[in-house]
C-alpha positions in Angstrom: -26.0 22.0 -29.2 -24.6 18.7 -28.0 -24.6 18.1 -24.3 -21.0 17.2 -23.4 -21.5 16.8 -19.7 -21.6 13.2 -18.6 -24.1 12.5 -15.8 -22.7 11.7 -12.4 -22.7 8.0 -11.5 -22.8 8.2 -7.7 -23.5 4.5 -7.2 -20.0 3.6 -8.3 -18.1 6.7 -7.2 -16.5 5.0 -4.1 -15.1 2.1 -6.0 -13.7 4.3 -8.7 -12.2 6.6 -6.1 -10.5 3.6 -4.5 -9.2 2.3 -7.8 -7.7 5.7 -8.7 -6.1 6.0 -5.3 -4.6 2.6 -5.6 -3.4 3.4 -9.2 -1.5 6.4 -7.7 -0.1 4.0 -5.0 -1.6 5.9 -2.0 -2.8 4.2 1.2 -6.1 5.5 2.5 -4.2 7.4 5.3 -1.7 9.0 2.9 -4.3 9.9 0.3 -6.5 11.4 3.0 -3.7 13.4 4.5 -2.7 14.7 1.0 -6.3 15.6 0.3 -7.1 17.2 3.6 -9.3 14.5 5.2 -8.7 11.7 7.8 -8.2 8.1 6.9 -11.7 7.4 8.2 -13.3 10.0 5.9 -11.3 8.6 3.0 -12.7 5.2 3.9 -16.3 6.5 4.0 -15.9 8.1 0.6 -14.6 4.8 -0.8 -17.5 2.8 0.8 -20.0 5.3 -0.5 -21.2 6.2 3.0 -20.7 9.9 2.1 -19.5 11.9 -0.9 -16.4 13.9 -1.4 -16.5 17.7 -1.1 -15.7 20.0 -4.0 -12.5 21.0 -2.1 -11.5 17.4 -1.9 -12.2 16.8 -5.6 -10.2 19.9 -6.6 -7.2 18.7 -4.5 -7.5 15.3 -6.1 -7.5 16.8 -9.6 -4.4 18.8 -8.6 -2.7 15.5 -7.6 -3.4 14.1 -11.0 -6.5 12.0 -10.1 -8.9 11.6 -13.0 -11.9 13.3 -11.4 -14.1 13.0 -14.4 -13.7 9.3 -14.2 -14.3 9.2 -10.4 -17.5 11.2 -10.8 -19.0 9.7 -14.0 -17.2 6.5 -14.8 -16.3 8.1 -18.1 -12.6 8.5 -19.0 -9.5 6.5 -18.7 -9.2 6.4 -14.9 -5.5 6.7 -15.5 -2.9 8.9 -13.9 -3.0 12.3 -15.5 0.3 13.6 -14.0 2.5 11.6 -16.2 3.2 12.0 -19.9 1.6 9.4 -22.0 3.8 7.3 -24.3 4.4 8.9 -27.6 3.7 12.5 -26.4 
């Protein structure tokens, strides 16, 4: 059986989280508020000082953030809450 799970790439998680947040046009403060954390915690996640909780990642997925990309670096890293052209 083929393993379809991509390994987590924790070294780049913060940068990808920041890129996806900016793609969605959120400030650190507004993203943090929407995801249930403070601006300081959001900043710590993006710097790689600490890692997001499962509750945070679940909320991010519900907002359309590409959580697979954030965790693994695999995926489009694009907004998932909008229809793609031609669909």
